[in-house]
Every structure is written in C-alpha cells, then in structure tokens.
N, C-alpha and C positions, 0 to 999 in steps of 0.2 A: 291261393290267399285271398280271404273276403275281403269286400270292399272295406268293411268297419277296420278290419286288422290292417289293411293298406292304410287308412286314414291315420290309424293310431301310431303306426311306424313314422308315418311322415311328419306327425305333429311331434314326436318323440326325436325325430332327426332334426327339425327345425330348433326344438328347444336346446338340444346338444349344442348346435351351432351358434347359437345366441350366447349361451354359455361361455363357450371356448371364447367367442369373438370378445366377451366382456372381460375375461380373464387376461386375455391378451392385451387389450386396450388397456385395462388398468396397470398390468405389469409395464407396458411400454410408456405410459403417461405419469406415473406417479412414483415419489421416492419411496412409497410401499409404507411397510411398517415403522412405525414410529421408532421401532429398537433396531432398526437396519444397523448393520455392522458392528452391532454390540453382540458379544458372547460374555459367558462367565468370567473369562480371563483376558480378554482384548476387546478393544476400540477402533475401528478401521477408519483411517483417514487419507486424503490425499489432497493435493492443491492445484491450484491455476496460476501460472506466472507468464509473464512476458519473457521468454528465454530468448528468442529471438524477434528481430523486427528490422523493417529496411531502413530505419535510421540508425540502427547500432545499439539501440536502448535495450537494456537487457536488466531483469530482475532475478536472474537463473541463481544467483548466490543463494536467495531466500530458501531454497531448497536444501541446503546444505545446513543454514542455521537451525531450521526445523528438525531437520535428522539428528542434528546434535543435541538440541534441548531434550527430544524425545528419548533419544539414548540414554541419557543422565537418568530421566525418570524411570525408563525401564529397570535401569541397573539399580535403581532405589525400590524396585517393587511394583511399578506403576500407580495407579491411583485407584483405590479400592479395590486393590486387587486385581486389577486389568490394566495390561501392558497396552502400549499404543502400537499398533501394525500400521506404520506410515509405508503407503505405498508409491510415494513420490509425486511429481507434479507434472501435470499438462501444460504444453506449451500453447499460448493463444496466438502468438505471433503478432501481437498487438491489432487483432482484429475482433472486433465484436462477435461476427459469426462463430469464428472459432472457438472464442471463448464460453459463446453459449452450448455450442458443441460438446465441449470440452466438462462443462458442468453437467449436462445430461448424463454424457460416458460415465463421470464418476458417480453418481447417483443412481443410474439406471443398470448399468452394466456391472459396476465393480461394488456396488451396494455399499458405499461409504457412509460412516454415520455424519461426518461434518465435512467440509471443505475448507483446507487451510494447508499453507497459507495462500491466502490471495492476495498476489501484488500485480496488478495489471491495469495500465491508465485508462484502456478503452474494453475493460472486461463487459462481456456482452451476457453473462449468465445469472445475472442480478435476478430479475423478474422470475425467472424459473426456480432458483433457488428458494425465493422468498413464497412463491406458490406452493412449492412442496413442503415448506417449513423445514428446511436443511439448515443446519448453522454454518455459518462461512465466517472466518476471521483472517483479518490481514492489515495489509497498510491502506487505509481508507483515504484514497486520493482523489476520489470525484464523487459527483452529487449523487450516484447511484448508491452509493453505500450509507446514504442518511435517510434516516425516517423508517429503516425496514425493520421488521422485528426479528427476522434471521441473521443481519449483517451485524458484526461485532468488530469494529476498527480498533486495534490496541492501543491506537492514539485518537480515538473518537472519531468524530466527523469534521473533515477539513473543507466540505463545501455546504454549508448551512444555508437555509432559505433565509431571505431578507425578514429581519424582525427576530430571527434566531442568534445565539451567540457566537461568534468566531473568534478566533487565536490573535494575541497580540505579542506573542514571545518573540518571532522573528524580527519584527520591527524593533522591539524594545533591545534585542540582543544585539542587532546592528547599531541602535544607538548607542549603548553602553562601550561597544568597541570604537566607535568616532568620539567617544566623550560627551553626547548629546545629541540630540536631533534638532533642536531649534535654529531655524533659519537654514536647513538643510532640505535638499530637493532628491526625490527619487523617479527613476523609469521603470516600467513595467512591460516586460518583454514575453510574450504568449504565442504559440501556434493557434490555428483554428479548431484543434480539437476541445470536445466538450470540456475536459478536465483544466485544460490549460485556460481556456476562455473563462470559465467561472473563477480560476484564482486571480484573476486581474480584479474582481471585485473582493475576494476574501483577502487576499495578501495584500493588496491595496489598503484595506481598512485597517490592517495591520500595522502598515507603516505611518499611515495618518494618525492612527489612535497613539503610536509612540512619540508624534510630535513631528514628523517628516510632512513636507508640502509635494502633494503628487506635480510632476512636471508634465507626465502624459504617459499612455500606454499603448500599446499595438499587439492584435491578435490576427494581424495579416499573414502570417507565415503559413504556407501549407503545412500540414502535419506530418505528410507521409516522406518529405525528402526537403533537405536544406538547400537554401538558393545557390545559385555558382556566384552571384553576384551581390555582396552584402552591402556593397555602398550606399544604397538608396535608404535600406534601413537605420545603416549607422551615421548617415548624413543627417536623418531625422531626430535622432537620439541626441547627436552633438549640438544640437541647437534647441533643445525641447524644452530647457529652464531659461525663458527670456532671451533666446538667442545664445546661450552658451551651454555647456553639458551638465547634467544633473551630477549630483553629488554621489548618488547611489543609482546602480542599475541591478534590477530584481530580474532574473530570468525564472520563469515557470514553465519551462519548455523541458518535456521527455524525450531526450535524445543527445547522447554524446557529440554526434556530428552538428547538431546545433549549436549547443553552446560552445564548443570549441572554434567553430565556425566564427559565431559572433563576437566571441571575446577575443581572436586573434585580430578581426578586423576592428574592433574598438580600439586595441592597444596600436595599430598601425596607424588608427587616425588621430593617436595622441592623448586618448582617454587616460586619465590619472586618477579617476574617483574609484570608489569601492565596488567591487561586483560580486553579487551573490545569488545561488541557486540552492536547490534542493536535491542535486542529484550528482554531483561532481566528486564526492567523497568516494572514491573509487580507485583502488591501486591499478586496476587493469588498465583506466583509462589514461594513466600517466604511462604506461609502457611505452608508448609511442612520442617519441620526442616532440615531435610537433605539437599533440595534445598536450604534454607536459608543461611547454612554453606557454601555450593559449590559457592553460589553467593556473598558472603560477602566480601566487598574490589571491587567487579567489577564494571567498569564503563560503563555504559550504555549509549548510543548515542541517543536520541530521535530527530526528526526533528520537534520539537515545544518546547516552553519555559515550562520547567517543572511546574508540579503542586504546587510544593513547592515554586516556585516563587510568590513575593508580587506585581507584574503588576497587574495594574485593568485588563487587557485583560484575564490574567489567573484566576482572580477571578470571573469573568463574566462567563467564560467556566465552572468552579468548581459549580457555583450555578445552572448554567441551568442543568448540568449533575445531581447535587442531586436533583434538582426539578423534573426531569424526571424519574430518579431511584427511588426516595425515599431512604429509610432506608439503603436498598440494593445495593445502586448504588456502582460500583467499579470505582475508578479513576484510571484507566490503561492508557497503551500507545496507545491502541487501540479506547478507547473511544475517546481520544483527536484526533487520525486520523479521526476518523468518524465524529466528529465536525467539524475540519476545512475542511474537503473534503466538508460538508453540507455548511460551511460558504463560500467556494470559488463559489460552483454552485449557491447560493443565489445572489451572487455579480452579476455572469455572467447573472443570469435572469434580473438583474435590467439594465444592459448594453443591453441585446436583446431587450428591449421594451415590450411595451403590445401587439403588432400583433407578438403574440409568434408561430414559427413553430421551426421544427429540425434546417431547414436551417437558419433562422435567429439568432437561438441559436448558431449554428457552426461557422457563420461568426463573431458574436460578440464576443464569445470566443476566437477566433483564432487570436485577436489582442487585448488581454486583459492584463492589468496590474492592481496590488493590492499588498499593504503591510498592514501588520498587526504584531505588537509587538508579538503575541501569536504565530505566525508559521514563520516570517520571510517575506519574499515576493515571489511572483510568477510573471512570465510575459510569454504570449505568441505571437508570435511563437517560442521563444527562448527556452521555456519550452517543447516543444516538442522533443528537441534534446539534452537538457544538465539539470542538477540539478539546484534548487533554491539557492544551494549553502548555506543552513543555517541549522545549527544543535547545540546541546547541550551535555552536559555530566552530568550525576546524576550517584552517587556513593552509593552502599548500606554500611550501616556502624550501626553494630550491630542490624540488623532488620529494619532499618529506612533509607529511601531513602533522601539523600541529594543532592542539586545542587553543583556540581563541577565547571561547566563552564556554564555559562547564555548563551542562544540562541545569536549566533552570524553569520553572512553572511560574507563569503569569495569570492574572485574572485574564478572562476572555471579555469581549465587548459586543454589543449589539450590532449587528450588519444591518 
C-alpha cells in the first residue's frame, strides 16, 4: 500500500468514526425525531409517578386512571384514527435523580411521543423534557411545572412566581364550609421539600385572599421521614393564634405518615378546629384503623369533582376506571388525576390534527381551552403561570368520604 493510499484510508476511517460518534451522541442525548412515538395508527406515551416513597406517599393510582381513559378513547376509535399505546408509568421513588433517569428512559429508549401522567412532588425530569421539547402532562404540584413550553398541568400551575396569579379556591371553599372567614385564623404546615415550602406562599395567599388571618407557618419538618415526637410542632401550632389554637390547620405535606402523625397529635392535644390537606382523599389511607381515626373529620381538597358526586361526568369516570381495573380498582384521588390528565391530553391531540408532530402538538396545546364539570376548566397559555382556580372539599365521616363542597372555580389573585 502506497503512502497516499494509507493516508486516504486513515482519513476515511477517522471520518467514519466521527460520523458514528455523532450518530451515537445524537441518539443518546436527544428526544430525536419530532414525530417519535407516532405512527399512522398509534401514539405512544408513558408516565412518571411516585409509586413508592420513604414517607409512604404514592401517586401510583394515576396509572389506572390514565389507562382507563385511554381504553375508552381506543374503544371509540382513537384520535384522528390513532389509538393510544400506553406503556405504563415509571416509579421515581420521590427522588429527583430517579425521576430524571425515568424521563430519559421513556424518551431515549422507549421513544414515547409524550410523557404522562406525571404526578411526582419531586420530579427531576422537567429540564430534560423541556430541552428535548417532549410534551408532559399531569398534576402540576411544584414550581418545576410552571413557565415551561413542554409542561401542561391539567390544573394549571400551582406554584406561580411572585407577581403572577395564584388560586383562591381552597381558602374560599374552607370559608364556605365554616360560614365565612372573617375573624378566623389558619396555620400552614409544610416539610422542607421544594414543592411543600413553596406551597406556604401560594396556599397562604389562597386563605388570606378568602379573608382568613395567618397565625403562622412552618417548613421545618424533614421531607424524608416524619418525626418520632410531634409535641414540639403541635405545641407551636396550639399557641400560634395569639396564645391559642388557630381555627384552621392546613397541611401541604406529601405523605400519609406525615399527615396522620400530625393530625393524631393535634387531636391528642385537644385541637377542635378544621383540618384540611390536599392528599388524604384516599381509600387506601383509611384501611389502617389508626390512620382512619387520625383522618376522621379532615377535609381533603381535591382538584376535581369527587367520586361521591352524582354528576354524569363523574359516573363516566368511575365506570371507566372500574372497567379498566376490575374488582380491584381503587377509586382514589390519583386515579382521577391520571384520568383527567389523559382526558386533557386527548383533547389536545384532537386540536393538533392528523399531521401530528411534537411541534404541532405544542403549538396546539399552547393555545388550548377546555371545560369539563369533572375537573373544571383549563386554558393555556394562562395555565403556564396560574392555577385553573378549581377545587372541592371532601370530609371523612366515620370511615366514609362525603362531599362537603362540590367542585367550584374561583378567580385567581396576584401572588
């Protein structure tokens, strides 16, 4: 072989290696084709949920809800001739790193078109999905949802920035339950997680906008495990309203063990006021006798019309979930969240049209409006920076959930 032939072969080899490296790099780092996960007759999606966690908190029921809604859509022929290929949900274990890895796996390995439902208080895949322009839809509980082009909370944005609009429905619904907020006080209890701490600002504003006076708040609890001794926290709450207990205690903690521990300790200390949270509307939580006792009388605040309602939209949701889950189907808050997230996604697909790509979907979803009595309303782009403004109250009475306040939408206020 001549010197020129050897040189030419070396150059070709280097060029081939560079091309291979680029191809590998692009495949590994990018969501790739804007039409990934789309065929002539299917759209592939998968979700990220907190199925397991150290605190016992789980959003795993959202998988059944999404599966149920997609099953009905497929039975009706799909959207623009495409059926939904739902591959299930990844478990982030309430750990940001696991959530980021799950998002990458769904996009890079499974080649999904969109990620849903996403319901994870410490989801770590937000920046990756935004970078890759991959749509994601779910329960927008933290600030990582807000302001992103690729993120769509079925309930809007619950953690707006100062100067933007935040919800007032929770405070107003509690005020309606009490017959008014004038002269009444509230305490906000959080953990040291990002979402929980931010909720002190947003939920606090909801209650002050409704007319309550804030007695105080705390985010001193570690987010990974509840304390063995609740007395220091309870003692502080019981004296927060000028030396006496507040009229309302609001928990923005994600974790059944946190809430049942706090509520049991409050009741033991003689607390007689109203207790409310966003997570205890859960049949599984009250299966344990001690948890049921701790949660008795508590007002949960779901962002959808409760299962106990007689509205046709709710009856249809229940029938779909029970058809998908069979005798073992659990009608919990998370199943409804998965269901309504999937419902919103399907409506967005309809608007995006038959020539479906991620770009066409994001364009259609970015100027989207939809109302349903099951969860209220949602509108984008407003939903990128503010809540949909809708919610209900459900009270546990002697082991049975009952509707205290039906779903209602209120005007948002500036944070």
